[in-house]
PyMOL Python script that loads the backbone (N, CA, C, O; Angstrom):
from pymol import cmd

cmd.read_pdbstr("""\
ATOM      1  N   MET A   1     -31.898 233.330-190.344  1.00  0.00           N
ATOM      2  CA  MET A   1     -31.371 231.665-190.746  1.00  0.00           C
ATOM      3  C   MET A   1     -30.911 231.523-191.346  1.00  0.00           C
ATOM      4  O   MET A   1     -30.669 232.462-192.103  1.00  0.00           O
ATOM      5  N   GLY A   2     -30.200 229.917-191.668  1.00  0.00           N
ATOM      6  CA  GLY A   2     -29.239 229.997-192.504  1.00  0.00           C
ATOM      7  C   GLY A   2     -29.748 228.973-193.868  1.00  0.00           C
ATOM      8  O   GLY A   2     -30.818 228.400-193.664  1.00  0.00           O
ATOM      9  N   HIS A   3     -29.275 228.779-194.827  1.00  0.00           N
ATOM     10  CA  HIS A   3     -29.727 228.087-195.860  1.00  0.00           C
ATOM     11  C   HIS A   3     -28.759 227.037-196.036  1.00  0.00           C
ATOM     12  O   HIS A   3     -27.561 227.275-195.888  1.00  0.00           O
ATOM     13  N   ILE A   4     -29.146 226.000-196.313  1.00  0.00           N
ATOM     14  CA  ILE A   4     -28.178 224.691-196.996  1.00  0.00           C
ATOM     15  C   ILE A   4     -29.391 223.988-198.274  1.00  0.00           C
ATOM     16  O   ILE A   4     -30.615 224.102-198.336  1.00  0.00           O
ATOM     17  N   THR A   5     -28.566 223.376-199.030  1.00  0.00           N
ATOM     18  CA  THR A   5     -29.139 222.804-200.123  1.00  0.00           C
ATOM     19  C   THR A   5     -29.118 220.946-199.503  1.00  0.00           C
ATOM     20  O   THR A   5     -28.421 220.280-198.739  1.00  0.00           O
ATOM     21  N   ALA A   6     -29.923 220.796-200.087  1.00  0.00           N
ATOM     22  CA  ALA A   6     -30.151 218.843-199.858  1.00  0.00           C
ATOM     23  C   ALA A   6     -28.734 218.753-199.940  1.00  0.00           C
ATOM     24  O   ALA A   6     -28.139 218.485-198.896  1.00  0.00           O
ATOM     25  N   LYS A   7     -28.165 218.905-200.848  1.00  0.00           N
ATOM     26  CA  LYS A   7     -26.704 217.448-200.871  1.00  0.00           C
ATOM     27  C   LYS A   7     -26.005 218.230-200.014  1.00  0.00           C
ATOM     28  O   LYS A   7     -25.038 217.540-199.691  1.00  0.00           O
ATOM     29  N   GLN A   8     -25.935 219.349-199.423  1.00  0.00           N
ATOM     30  CA  GLN A   8     -24.735 219.946-198.219  1.00  0.00           C
ATOM     31  C   GLN A   8     -25.639 219.125-197.265  1.00  0.00           C
ATOM     32  O   GLN A   8     -24.927 218.659-196.374  1.00  0.00           O
ATOM     33  N   LEU A   9     -26.563 218.872-197.157  1.00  0.00           N
ATOM     34  CA  LEU A   9     -26.993 218.443-195.649  1.00  0.00           C
ATOM     35  C   LEU A   9     -26.535 216.821-195.531  1.00  0.00           C
ATOM     36  O   LEU A   9     -26.158 216.274-194.494  1.00  0.00           O
ATOM     37  N   LYS A  10     -26.679 216.130-196.996  1.00  0.00           N
ATOM     38  CA  LYS A  10     -26.229 214.778-197.121  1.00  0.00           C
ATOM     39  C   LYS A  10     -24.606 214.686-197.042  1.00  0.00           C
ATOM     40  O   LYS A  10     -24.313 213.997-196.065  1.00  0.00           O
ATOM     41  N   GLN A  11     -23.463 215.138-197.727  1.00  0.00           N
ATOM     42  CA  GLN A  11     -22.103 215.739-197.662  1.00  0.00           C
ATOM     43  C   GLN A  11     -21.365 216.253-196.211  1.00  0.00           C
ATOM     44  O   GLN A  11     -20.143 216.306-196.067  1.00  0.00           O
ATOM     45  N   ASN A  12     -22.328 216.608-195.207  1.00  0.00           N
ATOM     46  CA  ASN A  12     -21.640 217.834-194.506  1.00  0.00           C
ATOM     47  C   ASN A  12     -22.085 217.302-193.039  1.00  0.00           C
ATOM     48  O   ASN A  12     -21.578 217.726-192.001  1.00  0.00           O
ATOM     49  N   THR A  13     -23.545 215.886-193.122  1.00  0.00           N
ATOM     50  CA  THR A  13     -24.628 216.220-191.753  1.00  0.00           C
ATOM     51  C   THR A  13     -23.689 216.773-190.251  1.00  0.00           C
ATOM     52  O   THR A  13     -23.951 217.568-189.348  1.00  0.00           O
ATOM     53  N   GLY A  14     -22.718 216.045-190.508  1.00  0.00           N
ATOM     54  CA  GLY A  14     -21.892 215.894-188.666  1.00  0.00           C
ATOM     55  C   GLY A  14     -21.934 217.750-188.583  1.00  0.00           C
ATOM     56  O   GLY A  14     -22.072 218.251-187.467  1.00  0.00           O
ATOM     57  N   GLN A  15     -21.875 218.187-189.169  1.00  0.00           N
ATOM     58  CA  GLN A  15     -21.393 219.687-188.712  1.00  0.00           C
ATOM     59  C   GLN A  15     -22.485 220.843-188.935  1.00  0.00           C
ATOM     60  O   GLN A  15     -22.629 222.009-188.570  1.00  0.00           O
ATOM     61  N   ILE A  16     -23.369 219.660-189.941  1.00  0.00           N
ATOM     62  CA  ILE A  16     -24.872 221.113-189.248  1.00  0.00           C
ATOM     63  C   ILE A  16     -25.040 220.157-187.889  1.00  0.00           C
ATOM     64  O   ILE A  16     -24.644 220.554-186.793  1.00  0.00           O
ATOM     65  N   ILE A  17     -25.628 218.940-188.068  1.00  0.00           N
ATOM     66  CA  ILE A  17     -25.747 219.098-186.601  1.00  0.00           C
ATOM     67  C   ILE A  17     -25.432 219.727-185.757  1.00  0.00           C
ATOM     68  O   ILE A  17     -26.331 220.199-185.060  1.00  0.00           O
ATOM     69  N   LYS A  18     -23.898 220.059-185.389  1.00  0.00           N
ATOM     70  CA  LYS A  18     -22.768 220.898-184.975  1.00  0.00           C
ATOM     71  C   LYS A  18     -23.942 221.619-185.014  1.00  0.00           C
ATOM     72  O   LYS A  18     -24.901 221.251-184.336  1.00  0.00           O
ATOM     73  N   ARG A  19     -24.020 222.999-186.002  1.00  0.00           N
ATOM     74  CA  ARG A  19     -24.054 224.004-186.267  1.00  0.00           C
ATOM     75  C   ARG A  19     -26.600 223.935-185.625  1.00  0.00           C
ATOM     76  O   ARG A  19     -27.285 224.956-185.683  1.00  0.00           O
ATOM     77  N   VAL A  20     -26.895 223.226-185.395  1.00  0.00           N
ATOM     78  CA  VAL A  20     -28.068 222.873-185.211  1.00  0.00           C
ATOM     79  C   VAL A  20     -27.749 222.950-183.609  1.00  0.00           C
ATOM     80  O   VAL A  20     -28.148 223.948-183.010  1.00  0.00           O
ATOM     81  N   LYS A  21     -26.878 221.692-182.726  1.00  0.00           N
ATOM     82  CA  LYS A  21     -26.967 221.484-182.200  1.00  0.00           C
ATOM     83  C   LYS A  21     -26.307 223.194-180.687  1.00  0.00           C
ATOM     84  O   LYS A  21     -26.294 223.256-179.457  1.00  0.00           O
ATOM     85  N   ALA A  22     -25.820 224.403-182.079  1.00  0.00           N
ATOM     86  CA  ALA A  22     -25.530 225.682-181.216  1.00  0.00           C
ATOM     87  C   ALA A  22     -26.717 226.655-181.370  1.00  0.00           C
ATOM     88  O   ALA A  22     -26.819 227.703-180.731  1.00  0.00           O
ATOM     89  N   GLY A  23     -27.508 226.255-182.183  1.00  0.00           N
ATOM     90  CA  GLY A  23     -28.626 226.846-181.808  1.00  0.00           C
ATOM     91  C   GLY A  23     -29.107 227.444-183.206  1.00  0.00           C
ATOM     92  O   GLY A  23     -30.079 228.198-183.258  1.00  0.00           O
ATOM     93  N   GLU A  24     -28.379 227.072-184.342  1.00  0.00           N
ATOM     94  CA  GLU A  24     -28.704 227.807-185.420  1.00  0.00           C
ATOM     95  C   GLU A  24     -29.903 227.568-186.178  1.00  0.00           C
ATOM     96  O   GLU A  24     -30.027 226.350-186.051  1.00  0.00           O
ATOM     97  N   LYS A  25     -30.617 227.861-186.705  1.00  0.00           N
ATOM     98  CA  LYS A  25     -32.220 227.075-186.904  1.00  0.00           C
ATOM     99  C   LYS A  25     -31.724 226.979-188.765  1.00  0.00           C
ATOM    100  O   LYS A  25     -30.963 227.844-189.198  1.00  0.00           O
ATOM    101  N   LEU A  26     -32.257 225.850-189.714  1.00  0.00           N
ATOM    102  CA  LEU A  26     -31.157 226.366-191.290  1.00  0.00           C
ATOM    103  C   LEU A  26     -32.647 226.023-191.416  1.00  0.00           C
ATOM    104  O   LEU A  26     -33.450 225.497-190.645  1.00  0.00           O
ATOM    105  N   THR A  27     -32.755 226.663-193.058  1.00  0.00           N
ATOM    106  CA  THR A  27     -33.732 226.216-193.745  1.00  0.00           C
ATOM    107  C   THR A  27     -32.729 225.643-195.009  1.00  0.00           C
ATOM    108  O   THR A  27     -31.746 226.260-195.421  1.00  0.00           O
ATOM    109  N   VAL A  28     -33.427 223.694-195.779  1.00  0.00           N
ATOM    110  CA  VAL A  28     -32.524 223.121-196.455  1.00  0.00           C
ATOM    111  C   VAL A  28     -33.813 223.321-198.086  1.00  0.00           C
ATOM    112  O   VAL A  28     -35.016 223.515-198.260  1.00  0.00           O
ATOM    113  N   THR A  29     -32.815 223.156-198.762  1.00  0.00           N
ATOM    114  CA  THR A  29     -33.353 223.689-199.881  1.00  0.00           C
ATOM    115  C   THR A  29     -33.276 222.396-201.063  1.00  0.00           C
ATOM    116  O   THR A  29     -32.546 221.413-200.937  1.00  0.00           O
ATOM    117  N   TYR A  30     -33.898 222.564-201.842  1.00  0.00           N
ATOM    118  CA  TYR A  30     -34.031 221.548-203.206  1.00  0.00           C
ATOM    119  C   TYR A  30     -34.428 221.751-204.128  1.00  0.00           C
ATOM    120  O   TYR A  30     -35.616 221.880-204.424  1.00  0.00           O
ATOM    121  N   ARG A  31     -33.425 221.829-204.848  1.00  0.00           N
ATOM    122  CA  ARG A  31     -33.189 222.313-206.558  1.00  0.00           C
ATOM    123  C   ARG A  31     -34.211 224.176-206.004  1.00  0.00           C
ATOM    124  O   ARG A  31     -35.330 224.462-206.429  1.00  0.00           O
ATOM    125  N   GLY A  32     -33.587 224.850-205.276  1.00  0.00           N
ATOM    126  CA  GLY A  32     -33.759 226.222-205.052  1.00  0.00           C
ATOM    127  C   GLY A  32     -34.983 226.597-204.498  1.00  0.00           C
ATOM    128  O   GLY A  32     -35.309 227.781-204.584  1.00  0.00           O
ATOM    129  N   LYS A  33     -35.751 225.760-203.919  1.00  0.00           N
ATOM    130  CA  LYS A  33     -36.794 226.056-203.547  1.00  0.00           C
ATOM    131  C   LYS A  33     -37.090 225.294-202.244  1.00  0.00           C
ATOM    132  O   LYS A  33     -37.628 224.210-202.467  1.00  0.00           O
ATOM    133  N   PRO A  34     -36.861 225.598-200.799  1.00  0.00           N
ATOM    134  CA  PRO A  34     -37.069 225.777-199.863  1.00  0.00           C
ATOM    135  C   PRO A  34     -38.344 224.152-199.512  1.00  0.00           C
ATOM    136  O   PRO A  34     -39.333 224.130-200.245  1.00  0.00           O
ATOM    137  N   VAL A  35     -38.217 223.052-198.524  1.00  0.00           N
ATOM    138  CA  VAL A  35     -38.567 221.756-198.108  1.00  0.00           C
ATOM    139  C   VAL A  35     -38.625 221.885-196.962  1.00  0.00           C
ATOM    140  O   VAL A  35     -39.658 222.263-196.409  1.00  0.00           O
ATOM    141  N   ALA A  36     -37.699 221.647-196.424  1.00  0.00           N
ATOM    142  CA  ALA A  36     -37.702 221.717-195.129  1.00  0.00           C
ATOM    143  C   ALA A  36     -36.421 222.624-193.740  1.00  0.00           C
ATOM    144  O   ALA A  36     -35.254 222.984-193.893  1.00  0.00           O
ATOM    145  N   ILE A  37     -37.309 222.707-192.540  1.00  0.00           N
ATOM    146  CA  ILE A  37     -36.550 223.649-191.763  1.00  0.00           C
ATOM    147  C   ILE A  37     -36.147 223.000-190.664  1.00  0.00           C
ATOM    148  O   ILE A  37     -36.852 222.070-190.274  1.00  0.00           O
ATOM    149  N   ILE A  38     -34.906 223.352-189.911  1.00  0.00           N
ATOM    150  CA  ILE A  38     -33.934 221.826-189.594  1.00  0.00           C
ATOM    151  C   ILE A  38     -34.037 223.405-187.866  1.00  0.00           C
ATOM    152  O   ILE A  38     -33.682 224.575-188.005  1.00  0.00           O
ATOM    153  N   SER A  39     -34.388 223.021-187.048  1.00  0.00           N
ATOM    154  CA  SER A  39     -33.994 223.358-185.198  1.00  0.00           C
ATOM    155  C   SER A  39     -33.755 222.720-184.174  1.00  0.00           C
ATOM    156  O   SER A  39     -33.992 221.516-184.082  1.00  0.00           O
ATOM    157  N   PRO A  40     -33.291 223.364-183.323  1.00  0.00           N
ATOM    158  CA  PRO A  40     -32.385 222.691-182.312  1.00  0.00           C
ATOM    159  C   PRO A  40     -33.693 222.386-181.716  1.00  0.00           C
ATOM    160  O   PRO A  40     -34.681 223.120-181.742  1.00  0.00           O
ATOM    161  N   ALA A  41     -33.566 220.888-181.019  1.00  0.00           N
ATOM    162  CA  ALA A  41     -35.015 220.776-180.183  1.00  0.00           C
ATOM    163  C   ALA A  41     -35.052 221.686-179.041  1.00  0.00           C
ATOM    164  O   ALA A  41     -34.060 222.170-178.496  1.00  0.00           O
ATOM    165  N   THR A  42     -36.595 221.931-178.636  1.00  0.00           N
ATOM    166  CA  THR A  42     -36.921 222.140-177.617  1.00  0.00           C
ATOM    167  C   THR A  42     -36.729 221.587-176.788  1.00  0.00           C
ATOM    168  O   THR A  42     -36.211 220.504-177.062  1.00  0.00           O
ATOM    169  N   THR A  43     -36.988 221.880-175.108  1.00  0.00           N
ATOM    170  CA  THR A  43     -37.333 221.255-174.045  1.00  0.00           C
ATOM    171  C   THR A  43     -38.343 220.093-174.099  1.00  0.00           C
ATOM    172  O   THR A  43     -38.151 218.896-173.884  1.00  0.00           O
ATOM    173  N   GLN A  44     -39.597 220.824-174.481  1.00  0.00           N
ATOM    174  CA  GLN A  44     -41.038 220.388-174.866  1.00  0.00           C
ATOM    175  C   GLN A  44     -40.921 218.706-176.048  1.00  0.00           C
ATOM    176  O   GLN A  44     -41.593 217.679-175.947  1.00  0.00           O
ATOM    177  N   ASP A  45     -39.868 219.027-177.014  1.00  0.00           N
ATOM    178  CA  ASP A  45     -39.879 217.875-178.160  1.00  0.00           C
ATOM    179  C   ASP A  45     -38.567 217.082-177.289  1.00  0.00           C
ATOM    180  O   ASP A  45     -38.332 216.030-177.885  1.00  0.00           O
ATOM    181  N   GLN A  46     -37.932 217.194-176.458  1.00  0.00           N
ATOM    182  CA  GLN A  46     -36.620 216.184-175.803  1.00  0.00           C
ATOM    183  C   GLN A  46     -38.004 215.511-174.932  1.00  0.00           C
ATOM    184  O   GLN A  46     -38.401 214.393-175.262  1.00  0.00           O
ATOM    185  N   ARG A  47     -38.568 216.132-174.015  1.00  0.00           N
ATOM    186  CA  ARG A  47     -39.568 214.959-173.291  1.00  0.00           C
ATOM    187  C   ARG A  47     -41.226 214.404-174.118  1.00  0.00           C
ATOM    188  O   ARG A  47     -42.378 214.159-173.758  1.00  0.00           O
ATOM    189  N   LEU A  48     -40.385 214.424-175.448  1.00  0.00           N
ATOM    190  CA  LEU A  48     -41.601 213.515-176.411  1.00  0.00           C
ATOM    191  C   LEU A  48     -41.544 211.755-176.120  1.00  0.00           C
ATOM    192  O   LEU A  48     -42.552 211.051-176.097  1.00  0.00           O
ATOM    193  N   PRO A  49     -40.146 211.260-175.914  1.00  0.00           N
ATOM    194  CA  PRO A  49     -40.490 209.785-175.828  1.00  0.00           C
ATOM    195  C   PRO A  49     -41.632 209.655-174.273  1.00  0.00           C
ATOM    196  O   PRO A  49     -42.694 209.049-174.134  1.00  0.00           O
ATOM    197  N   GLU A  50     -41.060 210.269-173.572  1.00  0.00           N
ATOM    198  CA  GLU A  50     -41.052 209.762-172.041  1.00  0.00           C
ATOM    199  C   GLU A  50     -43.509 209.927-172.135  1.00  0.00           C
ATOM    200  O   GLU A  50     -44.218 209.573-171.193  1.00  0.00           O
ATOM    201  N   LYS A  51     -43.877 210.313-173.020  1.00  0.00           N
ATOM    202  CA  LYS A  51     -45.144 211.026-173.601  1.00  0.00           C
ATOM    203  C   LYS A  51     -45.898 209.226-174.088  1.00  0.00           C
ATOM    204  O   LYS A  51     -46.872 208.629-173.628  1.00  0.00           O
ATOM    205  N   LEU A  52     -44.905 208.846-175.181  1.00  0.00           N
ATOM    206  CA  LEU A  52     -45.230 207.456-175.745  1.00  0.00           C
ATOM    207  C   LEU A  52     -45.351 206.230-175.212  1.00  0.00           C
ATOM    208  O   LEU A  52     -44.543 205.745-174.420  1.00  0.00           O
ATOM    209  N   ARG A  53     -46.105 205.824-175.520  1.00  0.00           N
ATOM    210  CA  ARG A  53     -46.108 204.352-174.655  1.00  0.00           C
ATOM    211  C   ARG A  53     -45.148 203.257-175.312  1.00  0.00           C
ATOM    212  O   ARG A  53     -44.569 203.125-176.391  1.00  0.00           O
ATOM    213  N   PRO A  54     -45.264 202.564-174.167  1.00  0.00           N
ATOM    214  CA  PRO A  54     -43.946 201.430-174.583  1.00  0.00           C
ATOM    215  C   PRO A  54     -44.458 200.539-175.923  1.00  0.00           C
ATOM    216  O   PRO A  54     -45.630 200.200-176.086  1.00  0.00           O
ATOM    217  N   PHE A  55     -43.736 200.333-176.531  1.00  0.00           N
ATOM    218  CA  PHE A  55     -43.611 199.352-178.128  1.00  0.00           C
ATOM    219  C   PHE A  55     -44.525 198.170-177.561  1.00  0.00           C
ATOM    220  O   PHE A  55     -45.702 198.369-177.860  1.00  0.00           O
ATOM    221  N   SER A  56     -44.408 197.489-177.137  1.00  0.00           N
ATOM    222  CA  SER A  56     -45.168 196.444-176.635  1.00  0.00           C
ATOM    223  C   SER A  56     -46.591 196.601-176.353  1.00  0.00           C
ATOM    224  O   SER A  56     -47.356 195.730-176.766  1.00  0.00           O
ATOM    225  N   GLU A  57     -46.901 197.284-175.908  1.00  0.00           N
ATOM    226  CA  GLU A  57     -48.330 198.213-175.232  1.00  0.00           C
ATOM    227  C   GLU A  57     -48.963 198.293-176.687  1.00  0.00           C
ATOM    228  O   GLU A  57     -49.928 197.582-176.969  1.00  0.00           O
ATOM    229  N   ALA A  58     -48.450 199.102-177.531  1.00  0.00           N
ATOM    230  CA  ALA A  58     -48.578 199.852-179.066  1.00  0.00           C
ATOM    231  C   ALA A  58     -48.363 198.498-179.925  1.00  0.00           C
ATOM    232  O   ALA A  58     -48.849 198.389-181.050  1.00  0.00           O
ATOM    233  N   TRP A  59     -47.689 197.594-179.389  1.00  0.00           N
ATOM    234  CA  TRP A  59     -47.904 196.602-180.677  1.00  0.00           C
ATOM    235  C   TRP A  59     -49.155 195.401-180.361  1.00  0.00           C
ATOM    236  O   TRP A  59     -49.637 194.619-181.181  1.00  0.00           O
ATOM    237  N   LYS A  60     -49.471 195.532-178.998  1.00  0.00           N
ATOM    238  CA  LYS A  60     -50.708 194.561-178.910  1.00  0.00           C
ATOM    239  C   LYS A  60     -51.742 194.911-179.124  1.00  0.00           C
ATOM    240  O   LYS A  60     -52.607 194.213-179.653  1.00  0.00           O
ATOM    241  N   ASP A  61     -51.914 196.357-178.671  1.00  0.00           N
ATOM    242  CA  ASP A  61     -53.482 197.363-179.617  1.00  0.00           C
ATOM    243  C   ASP A  61     -53.690 197.010-181.353  1.00  0.00           C
ATOM    244  O   ASP A  61     -54.667 196.686-182.029  1.00  0.00           O
ATOM    245  N   ILE A  62     -52.016 197.296-181.700  1.00  0.00           N
ATOM    246  CA  ILE A  62     -52.305 197.291-183.553  1.00  0.00           C
ATOM    247  C   ILE A  62     -52.687 195.447-183.467  1.00  0.00           C
ATOM    248  O   ILE A  62     -53.902 195.356-183.287  1.00  0.00           O
ATOM    249  N   VAL A  63     -52.134 194.243-183.529  1.00  0.00           N
ATOM    250  CA  VAL A  63     -52.738 193.042-183.002  1.00  0.00           C
ATOM    251  C   VAL A  63     -54.113 193.509-182.716  1.00  0.00           C
ATOM    252  O   VAL A  63     -54.894 193.269-183.637  1.00  0.00           O
ATOM    253  N   GLU A  64     -54.463 193.922-182.012  1.00  0.00           N
ATOM    254  CA  GLU A  64     -56.328 193.472-181.551  1.00  0.00           C
ATOM    255  C   GLU A  64     -57.124 194.257-182.342  1.00  0.00           C
ATOM    256  O   GLU A  64     -58.318 193.957-182.359  1.00  0.00           O
ATOM    257  N   THR A  65     -56.680 195.388-183.143  1.00  0.00           N
ATOM    258  CA  THR A  65     -57.584 195.611-183.969  1.00  0.00           C
ATOM    259  C   THR A  65     -57.371 194.972-185.220  1.00  0.00           C
ATOM    260  O   THR A  65     -58.412 194.736-185.832  1.00  0.00           O
ATOM    261  N   LEU A  66     -56.375 194.646-185.738  1.00  0.00           N
ATOM    262  CA  LEU A  66     -55.812 193.679-186.938  1.00  0.00           C
ATOM    263  C   LEU A  66     -57.469 192.496-186.892  1.00  0.00           C
ATOM    264  O   LEU A  66     -58.249 192.180-187.791  1.00  0.00           O
ATOM    265  N   ARG A  67     -57.425 192.165-185.513  1.00  0.00           N
ATOM    266  CA  ARG A  67     -58.227 190.839-185.342  1.00  0.00           C
ATOM    267  C   ARG A  67     -59.926 190.907-185.674  1.00  0.00           C
ATOM    268  O   ARG A  67     -60.742 190.280-186.349  1.00  0.00           O
ATOM    269  N   ARG A  68     -59.903 192.140-184.706  1.00  0.00           N
ATOM    270  CA  ARG A  68     -61.892 192.664-185.114  1.00  0.00           C
ATOM    271  C   ARG A  68     -62.126 193.633-186.152  1.00  0.00           C
ATOM    272  O   ARG A  68     -63.021 194.475-186.222  1.00  0.00           O
ATOM    273  N   SER A  69     -60.612 193.232-187.430  1.00  0.00           N
ATOM    274  CA  SER A  69     -61.539 194.129-188.642  1.00  0.00           C
ATOM    275  C   SER A  69     -60.859 192.991-189.400  1.00  0.00           C
ATOM    276  O   SER A  69     -59.830 192.369-189.136  1.00  0.00           O
ATOM    277  N   GLU A  70     -62.058 192.850-190.811  1.00  0.00           N
ATOM    278  CA  GLU A  70     -62.449 192.707-191.088  1.00  0.00           C
ATOM    279  C   GLU A  70     -61.196 192.848-193.240  1.00  0.00           C
ATOM    280  O   GLU A  70     -61.181 193.769-194.056  1.00  0.00           O
ATOM    281  N   ALA A  71     -60.733 191.990-193.253  1.00  0.00           N
ATOM    282  CA  ALA A  71     -59.742 192.076-194.334  1.00  0.00           C
ATOM    283  C   ALA A  71     -60.413 192.580-195.841  1.00  0.00           C
ATOM    284  O   ALA A  71     -61.280 191.845-196.314  1.00  0.00           O
ATOM    285  N   ARG A  72     -60.038 193.777-196.574  1.00  0.00           N
ATOM    286  CA  ARG A  72     -61.036 194.514-197.895  1.00  0.00           C
ATOM    287  C   ARG A  72     -60.553 193.756-198.627  1.00  0.00           C
ATOM    288  O   ARG A  72     -61.104 193.925-199.715  1.00  0.00           O
ATOM    289  N   PHE A  73     -59.918 193.086-198.682  1.00  0.00           N
ATOM    290  CA  PHE A  73     -59.016 191.776-199.790  1.00  0.00           C
ATOM    291  C   PHE A  73     -58.593 190.651-199.854  1.00  0.00           C
ATOM    292  O   PHE A  73     -57.444 190.499-199.439  1.00  0.00           O
ATOM    293  N   LYS A  74     -59.330 189.431-200.387  1.00  0.00           N
ATOM    294  CA  LYS A  74     -59.177 187.947-199.670  1.00  0.00           C
ATOM    295  C   LYS A  74     -57.305 187.607-199.839  1.00  0.00           C
ATOM    296  O   LYS A  74     -56.546 186.864-199.216  1.00  0.00           O
ATOM    297  N   GLY A  75     -57.132 188.435-200.838  1.00  0.00           N
ATOM    298  CA  GLY A  75     -55.185 187.613-201.067  1.00  0.00           C
ATOM    299  C   GLY A  75     -54.275 189.451-202.073  1.00  0.00           C
ATOM    300  O   GLY A  75     -54.833 190.159-202.911  1.00  0.00           O
ATOM    301  N   TRP A  76     -52.962 189.604-201.544  1.00  0.00           N
ATOM    302  CA  TRP A  76     -52.443 189.995-201.984  1.00  0.00           C
ATOM    303  C   TRP A  76     -52.570 190.873-203.711  1.00  0.00           C
ATOM    304  O   TRP A  76     -52.486 192.041-204.090  1.00  0.00           O
ATOM    305  N   LYS A  77     -52.841 189.378-204.448  1.00  0.00           N
ATOM    306  CA  LYS A  77     -53.760 190.201-206.078  1.00  0.00           C
ATOM    307  C   LYS A  77     -54.566 190.482-206.381  1.00  0.00           C
ATOM    308  O   LYS A  77     -54.793 190.865-207.529  1.00  0.00           O
ATOM    309  N   GLU A  78     -55.498 190.401-205.304  1.00  0.00           N
ATOM    310  CA  GLU A  78     -56.692 191.409-205.714  1.00  0.00           C
ATOM    311  C   GLU A  78     -56.400 192.437-204.625  1.00  0.00           C
ATOM    312  O   GLU A  78     -57.305 193.252-204.804  1.00  0.00           O
ATOM    313  N   ALA A  79     -55.918 192.728-203.952  1.00  0.00           N
ATOM    314  CA  ALA A  79     -55.185 194.103-203.616  1.00  0.00           C
ATOM    315  C   ALA A  79     -54.478 194.598-204.472  1.00  0.00           C
ATOM    316  O   ALA A  79     -55.183 195.377-205.113  1.00  0.00           O
ATOM    317  N   THR A  80     -53.117 194.581-204.981  1.00  0.00           N
ATOM    318  CA  THR A  80     -52.712 194.784-206.142  1.00  0.00           C
ATOM    319  C   THR A  80     -53.307 194.703-207.961  1.00  0.00           C
ATOM    320  O   THR A  80     -52.748 195.104-208.982  1.00  0.00           O
ATOM    321  N   ASP A  81     -54.489 194.089-207.788  1.00  0.00           N
ATOM    322  CA  ASP A  81     -55.191 194.951-208.745  1.00  0.00           C
ATOM    323  C   ASP A  81     -55.857 195.939-208.972  1.00  0.00           C
ATOM    324  O   ASP A  81     -55.994 196.629-209.982  1.00  0.00           O
ATOM    325  N   TRP A  82     -56.449 196.001-207.555  1.00  0.00           N
ATOM    326  CA  TRP A  82     -57.271 197.169-206.550  1.00  0.00           C
ATOM    327  C   TRP A  82     -56.312 198.176-207.233  1.00  0.00           C
ATOM    328  O   TRP A  82     -56.298 198.846-208.266  1.00  0.00           O
ATOM    329  N   VAL A  83     -55.647 197.995-206.332  1.00  0.00           N
ATOM    330  CA  VAL A  83     -54.389 199.280-206.610  1.00  0.00           C
ATOM    331  C   VAL A  83     -54.028 199.729-207.730  1.00  0.00           C
ATOM    332  O   VAL A  83     -53.586 200.873-207.833  1.00  0.00           O
ATOM    333  N   ARG A  84     -54.159 198.874-208.807  1.00  0.00           N
ATOM    334  CA  ARG A  84     -54.130 199.112-210.136  1.00  0.00           C
ATOM    335  C   ARG A  84     -54.450 199.872-211.368  1.00  0.00           C
ATOM    336  O   ARG A  84     -53.935 200.340-212.383  1.00  0.00           O
ATOM    337  N   GLY A  85     -55.662 199.732-210.688  1.00  0.00           N
ATOM    338  CA  GLY A  85     -57.311 199.954-211.231  1.00  0.00           C
ATOM    339  C   GLY A  85     -57.637 198.947-212.326  1.00  0.00           C
ATOM    340  O   GLY A  85     -57.954 199.248-213.477  1.00  0.00           O
ATOM    341  N   ARG A  86     -57.471 197.174-211.618  1.00  0.00           N
ATOM    342  CA  ARG A  86     -58.040 196.852-212.354  1.00  0.00           C
ATOM    343  C   ARG A  86     -59.213 195.973-212.084  1.00  0.00           C
ATOM    344  O   ARG A  86     -59.800 194.975-212.504  1.00  0.00           O
ATOM    345  N   ALA A  87     -59.232 196.791-211.250  1.00  0.00           N
ATOM    346  CA  ALA A  87     -60.262 195.722-210.610  1.00  0.00           C
ATOM    347  C   ALA A  87     -61.731 196.039-210.987  1.00  0.00           C
ATOM    348  O   ALA A  87     -62.642 195.319-210.579  1.00  0.00           O
TER     349      ALA A  87
END
""", "prot")
cmd.dss("prot")
cmd.show_as("cartoon", "prot")
cmd.util.cbc("prot")
cmd.orient("prot")
């Protein structure tokens, strides 16, 4: 398994994608510590979009769920105060 830095990934994305497409597995490091692994997609990964619902169908479910739920806060100011520990 190869190693690349986050900076190298940012500066050489195209070359790194080619390496991964060729089958290489890479560990990405940030400040000397591993933070991610980039590996070629498997056949199973490539089928994932087939398993996802269409956006419009998913959005309808989100809207319906929001309609049925009750708001925790009366407005954005109350929510902001709660997040900042002022409530």
